N, C-alpha and C positions, 0 to 999 in steps of 0.2 A: 041057234046052234047050242047044243048041250055042253056042259063042262067037260064031259068025257071026249066029245068030238073036238073041242078046242085043244085039249091036252094031246090028242092023237095028231092033230094037224101041226101043232107046235113041235112035237117030237119029230115028225117027218121033216119039217123045215130045218130043224137043228141038225138032223142026220145029213140032209142034203148039203148044208152049209159047212159040214165037217166041224161041228162044235160039240164034241162028245162030253166034255166036262160040263158045259152049260146044260146039256141034255140030262146028265146024271143028277145035277144039283138044283135045277131051277125050282122045282116044286117045294123042296125043303126051304130053300132060300126065300121063296115068295111068302111062305108061312111066317118065317122070321121077320121079313120086311113088314108084313101086316101087323105083327105083334109090336114091332118097334116104331110103327108109323113112319117108315121110310118113304121118301118121295120115289117116284118112278125112276128118276135119274140116279138116285142113291142105290136103289135096288139093281139097276142095270149095271152101274159101275162095279158093284160088289160081285155080281155074276161074271162079268167080263174079266175082272181082275183074277178070279179063280181060273178061268180058262187060260189066261196068259201065264199064270204061275205054273199050270200043269204042262205047258209047252216049253218051259225053260229047262 
């Protein structure tokens, strides 16, 4: 599966799961995570914290 297809599928899943903030920021945050060599768990925590903050 191509990178574009992965992004489309991920976007669809995030839309279905009602995670609009994650959907809006995950690509930018993934690039940051790669630059900072964050673990998957660290990346996931940062993205989900953003979602939680947007809902408060």
